[in-house]
C-alpha positions as CSV (number, residue, x, y, z in Angstrom):
1,M,-2.9,-17.2,-6.8
2,S,0.6,-17.3,-8.5
3,S,2.7,-14.4,-7.2
4,N,5.1,-14.8,-10.4
5,G,2.5,-12.8,-12.6
6,G,1.8,-15.0,-15.8
7,S,2.5,-13.3,-19.1
8,T,5.3,-10.5,-19.5
9,T,2.8,-7.9,-20.6
10,T,0.6,-8.6,-17.5
11,S,3.7,-8.5,-15.3
12,I,4.9,-5.1,-16.9
13,G,1.2,-3.9,-16.3
14,L,1.5,-5.1,-12.5
15,L,5.0,-3.3,-12.2
16,V,3.7,-0.1,-13.5
17,L,0.5,-0.3,-11.2
18,R,2.7,-1.4,-8.1
19,V,5.6,1.0,-8.6
20,G,3.2,3.9,-9.5
21,I,0.6,3.6,-7.0
22,A,2.9,2.8,-4.2
23,G,5.4,5.5,-5.2
24,L,2.8,8.1,-5.4
25,L,1.5,7.0,-1.9
26,L,4.9,6.8,-0.3
27,C,6.2,10.4,-2.1
28,A,2.7,12.3,-2.0
29,H,1.5,11.2,1.8
30,G,4.0,9.3,3.5
31,W,7.0,11.4,3.0
32,G,5.3,14.4,4.2
33,K,4.2,12.9,7.3
34,I,7.7,11.3,8.1
35,T,9.5,14.7,7.5
36,H,7.0,16.6,9.9
37,I,6.4,14.1,12.7
38,A,6.3,16.9,15.4
39,D,3.3,18.7,13.3
40,Y,1.3,15.6,12.7
41,S,1.7,13.1,15.4
42,H,-0.2,14.6,18.3
43,S,-2.9,16.1,16.2
44,F,-3.4,13.3,13.8
45,P,-7.2,12.0,13.4
46,D,-8.2,8.9,15.7
47,P,-11.1,7.5,13.8
48,I,-10.7,4.2,15.4
49,H,-10.0,5.1,19.1
50,L,-6.5,3.8,19.3
51,G,-5.0,7.3,20.0
52,S,-3.5,10.2,17.9
53,V,0.0,9.0,18.1
54,V,-0.8,5.4,17.5
55,S,-2.8,6.0,14.6
56,F,-0.3,8.3,13.2
57,W,2.5,5.6,13.3
58,L,0.0,2.8,11.7
59,V,-0.5,5.1,8.9
60,V,3.2,6.0,8.4
61,G,4.1,2.6,8.7
62,A,1.3,1.8,5.8
63,E,2.4,4.6,3.7
64,V,6.2,4.5,4.2
65,L,7.2,1.2,4.9
66,C,4.6,-0.6,3.2
67,A,4.7,1.4,0.2
68,A,8.4,0.8,0.0
69,L,8.1,-2.7,0.1
70,L,5.6,-2.7,-2.9
71,V,7.9,-0.5,-4.9
72,L,10.2,-3.2,-4.7
73,G,7.7,-5.9,-5.0
74,L,9.0,-7.5,-1.6
75,F,6.2,-9.2,0.6
76,S,3.7,-7.6,-1.7
77,R,0.6,-9.0,-0.7
78,F,1.4,-8.9,3.1
79,A,2.5,-5.4,2.4
80,T,-1.1,-4.2,0.8
81,I,-3.0,-5.5,3.7
82,P,-2.1,-2.3,6.2
83,I,-2.6,0.1,3.2
84,I,-5.8,-1.5,2.4
85,G,-6.7,-1.1,6.1
86,F,-6.1,2.5,6.7
87,L,-7.7,3.6,3.4
88,S,-10.7,1.6,4.1
89,V,-10.7,3.3,7.5
90,A,-10.1,6.6,5.9
91,F,-13.0,6.0,3.4
92,F,-15.6,4.3,5.4
93,I,-15.1,5.8,8.8
94,H,-13.0,9.0,9.0
95,H,-14.4,10.6,5.9
96,A,-17.9,8.9,5.9
97,N,-19.7,12.2,6.3
98,D,-17.7,14.0,4.2
99,P,-18.8,15.2,0.5
100,W,-17.8,12.7,-2.2
101,N,-15.0,14.9,-3.3
102,K,-13.0,14.6,0.1
103,R,-13.8,10.7,0.2
104,E,-12.9,9.9,-3.4
105,M,-9.1,10.0,-2.9
106,A,-9.2,7.3,-0.6
107,L,-11.2,5.0,-2.8
108,V,-9.0,6.1,-5.8
109,Y,-5.7,5.0,-3.9
110,L,-7.8,1.7,-2.2
111,I,-8.8,0.2,-5.5
112,P,-5.5,-0.4,-7.1
113,F,-4.3,-1.6,-3.7
114,V,-7.0,-4.2,-3.4
115,T,-6.0,-5.3,-7.1
116,L,-2.5,-5.9,-6.1
117,F,-3.6,-8.0,-3.2
118,F,-5.5,-10.3,-5.8
119,T,-3.3,-10.4,-8.3
120,G,0.4,-10.3,-6.6
121,P,3.3,-8.2,-7.8
122,G,3.9,-10.0,-11.1
123,K,7.2,-11.4,-12.0
124,F,9.3,-8.3,-12.2
125,A,9.2,-8.2,-8.4
126,L,11.7,-9.2,-5.6
127,D,9.2,-11.7,-4.6
128,A,9.3,-13.5,-8.0
129,W,13.2,-13.6,-7.8
130,I,13.1,-14.9,-4.2
131,K,10.8,-17.4,-5.4
132,V,12.7,-18.7,-8.2
133,K,16.0,-18.8,-6.1
134,V,14.4,-21.1,-3.1
135,S,12.1,-23.1,-5.1
136,P,13.2,-26.6,-5.7
137,K,14.3,-27.5,-9.3
138,G,11.2,-29.7,-10.2
139,D,9.0,-26.7,-9.5
């Protein structure tokens, strides 16, 4: 599982996928939560019984910090893990009894992040640049 991506066209596709889905998650979901903390934090859903405030900050960390890391392509596979976690909780637990149209959005977000976990960020990411800079000359 190489994180430098392979072909240029594959890496361009991974760049579009990574920046597109992570940027959308950050802007459409994370930014609203971080700018309205008081409105969300104490009444946030608590599907895994950690408390509303803890659940809120875990989701905000994933939607803001991890999504920003993915946009940059920095610590990419690691950054997908909290996102995959909270989207799985949203789909399989929090919205488990909701109609499909309410559950669907969590799955629509989940699939690209799982894909990025397995593919890596491609060669147009800070991860690839760092790997080139720190790899021994023989690699």
